[in-house]
BAFI-3210 file (N, C-alpha, C; in Angstrom, 3 decimals, decimal comma, padded with zeros to 6 digits):
// residues 80
n [1|2|3|4|5|6|7|8|9|10|11|12|13|14|15|16|17|18|19|20|21|22|23|24|25|26|27|28|29|30|31|32|33|34|35|36|37|38|39|40|41|42|43|44|45|46|47|48|49|50|51|52|53|54|55|56|57|58|59|60|61|62|63|64|65|66|67|68|69|70|71|72|73|74|75|76|77|78|79|80]
n.u [045,028|046,844|047,259|048,787|049,271|050,366|051,082|051,966|053,119|054,263|056,063|058,436|061,267|063,861|066,261|065,782|065,436|067,995|069,450|068,315|069,196|071,926|072,178|071,451|073,623|075,509|075,162|076,339|076,873|075,968|074,242|072,326|071,309|070,085|068,135|066,523|065,131|063,099|062,392|063,554|064,129|064,727|066,984|068,564|070,544|072,148|070,710|068,023|067,412|066,121|067,510|068,747|071,215|070,905|068,255|067,395|067,834|070,411|073,178|076,453|076,817|078,210|081,081|080,441|081,246|082,423|080,492|078,005|074,520|073,878|075,577|077,704|080,180|081,017|081,230|079,553|078,173|077,902|075,971|073,438]
n.v [011,390|010,557|010,966|009,873|010,498|009,345|010,111|008,795|009,495|008,432|009,849|010,176|008,074|006,864|006,897|008,837|011,114|011,297|011,838|014,342|015,893|015,690|017,087|019,605|020,426|020,799|023,205|026,484|029,665|031,662|030,192|029,453|031,975|032,561|030,516|031,195|033,619|036,307|035,770|033,070|032,006|034,126|035,493|038,322|039,171|039,359|041,304|040,879|038,683|036,776|035,151|033,839|032,578|031,747|031,105|029,479|026,244|025,616|024,928|023,942|022,607|024,365|023,285|020,587|017,277|017,227|019,128|018,013|017,219|014,850|013,290|011,780|012,349|014,914|018,200|018,235|015,958|013,621|014,144|013,196]
n.w [190,378|187,591|184,174|181,299|177,985|174,955|171,702|168,699|165,638|162,656|160,225|158,892|158,278|160,480|159,116|157,143|158,720|159,858|157,516|156,814|159,015|158,592|156,189|157,133|158,782|156,867|155,607|154,810|156,473|154,752|153,092|154,980|155,615|153,197|153,031|155,226|154,469|153,203|150,557|149,407|146,865|145,283|146,348|147,670|149,382|152,682|154,070|153,617|155,033|157,791|159,391|162,386|164,249|166,869|167,073|164,962|163,590|161,723|159,770|161,058|164,433|167,037|168,846|168,688|167,610|164,398|163,857|164,094|164,756|165,868|168,001|170,397|171,007|171,813|173,321|176,381|175,663|177,153|178,989|178,669]
ca.u [045,042|047,685|047,055|049,799|048,844|051,441|050,628|053,126|052,792|055,504|056,046|059,757|062,047|065,040|067,282|065,466|065,713|069,454|069,861|067,920|070,110|073,224|072,094|071,375|074,952|076,376|074,909|077,172|076,103|075,317|073,116|071,310|070,687|069,212|066,999|065,674|064,937|061,725|062,193|064,783|064,407|065,215|067,753|069,347|071,625|071,841|069,778|066,654|067,315|065,771|068,248|069,416|071,800|070,419|066,849|067,129|068,795|070,956|074,628|077,043|076,629|079,501|081,616|080,060|082,118|082,082|079,346|076,807|073,457|073,770|076,890|077,998|081,602|081,069|081,093|078,279|077,534|077,630|074,971|072,149]
ca.v [010,554|011,094|010,298|010,214|010,095|009,462|009,940|008,571|009,545|008,243|010,430|009,956|007,004|007,373|007,170|010,121|012,165|011,420|012,513|015,750|016,545|015,746|018,220|020,844|020,842|021,067|024,549|027,595|030,785|032,322|029,355|029,577|033,287|032,468|029,659|031,965|034,966|036,554|035,113|032,297|031,724|035,367|036,046|039,490|039,441|039,144|042,300|040,375|037,444|036,841|034,068|034,100|031,290|031,373|030,713|028,524|025,148|025,638|024,937|023,067|022,914|024,669|022,379|019,191|016,526|017,483|020,020|017,181|017,242|013,499|012,840|011,677|012,686|016,365|018,832|017,983|014,798|012,590|014,625|012,550]
ca.w [189,197|186,530|182,904|180,307|176,659|173,980|170,327|167,846|164,212|161,912|158,898|158,300|158,893|161,187|158,100|156,520|159,697|159,918|156,279|156,934|159,961|157,931|155,259|157,905|159,235|155,718|155,089|155,251|157,011|153,620|152,677|156,023|155,437|152,031|153,391|156,136|153,946|152,765|149,267|149,218|145,453|144,691|147,462|147,264|150,320|154,099|154,602|153,462|155,801|159,205|160,041|163,655|164,641|168,201|166,990|163,889|163,420|160,375|159,829|162,071|165,853|167,648|169,876|168,471|166,707|162,990|163,796|163,980|165,755|166,411|168,432|171,824|171,105|171,794|174,605|177,051|175,065|178,137|179,932|178,393]
c.u [045,862|047,460|048,113|049,337|049,988|050,857|051,875|052,658|054,102|055,333|057,346|060,446|063,249|066,177|067,045|065,775|067,215|069,974|069,520|068,852|071,506|073,256|072,151|072,756|075,878|076,207|075,899|076,273|075,337|074,109|071,982|070,574|069,725|067,958|066,009|065,591|063,502|061,420|063,451|065,123|064,929|065,980|068,635|070,478|071,178|070,859|068,319|066,408|066,896|066,467|068,948|069,904|071,338|068,979|066,588|068,235|069,244|072,472|075,138|076,803|078,005|079,835|081,150|080,992|081,621|080,852|078,011|075,797|073,372|075,146|076,959|079,467|081,799|080,988|079,687|077,539|077,171|076,592|073,626|071,827]
c.v [011,269|010,282|010,789|009,652|010,338|009,188|009,840|008,544|009,462|008,791|010,139|008,799|007,624|007,667|008,514|011,278|012,385|012,176|013,997|016,504|016,682|016,894|019,535|021,328|021,171|022,489|025,562|028,682|031,492|031,521|029,419|030,909|033,267|031,649|030,429|033,420|035,094|035,858|034,314|031,999|032,946|036,151|037,184|039,836|039,316|040,158|041,858|039,111|037,708|035,727|034,569|032,750|030,829|030,864|029,585|027,484|025,121|025,768|024,053|023,552|023,181|023,668|020,936|018,554|016,670|018,374|019,307|017,433|015,911|012,982|012,744|012,041|014,195|016,903|018,616|016,760|013,719|013,011|013,936|011,517]
c.w [188,135|185,272|181,925|178,974|175,692|172,604|169,461|166,399|163,450|160,500|158,169|159,012|159,608|160,205|157,422|157,463|159,824|158,693|156,339|157,879|159,376|156,920|156,018|158,334|158,078|155,173|155,659|155,835|155,904|153,133|153,694|155,900|154,251|152,352|154,253|155,691|153,448|151,449|148,923|147,754|144,714|145,753|146,981|148,227|151,751|154,686|154,473|154,288|157,243|159,983|161,296|164,173|166,020|168,177|166,002|163,789|161,966|160,487|160,951|163,502|166,467|168,765|169,748|167,451|165,270|162,838|163,792|165,093|166,484|166,793|169,948|172,066|171,051|173,210|175,143|176,506|176,064|179,173|179,747|179,408]
res [v|t|m|i|l|v|v|y|i|k|t|y|s|s|d|q|i|y|t|f|l|d|w|t|v|s|y|t|t|e|e|c|q|q|i|y|s|a|n|p|l|n|y|t|g|p|e|t|s|f|f|d|a|d|k|y|a|c|g|p|v|p|n|n|n|s|g|s|y|l|t|m|l|s|g|d|g|l|m|f]
***
């Protein structure tokens, strides 16, 4: 017997999520370092940041059309 349970909780609209992802790709490396730092409001430099591009979604996506998270016109885009 297999049971599949799906829970759907809507907090944000698809338009809001698209806007959030659009903001995310607009950040520079320096802005990402500030966002992912111990104290982003009193940022003193990259030495206080724990930003790691391999772990955190921030800034443009390499090899994607316009750096977007939402694209089918990118490398590996047709794999879906």
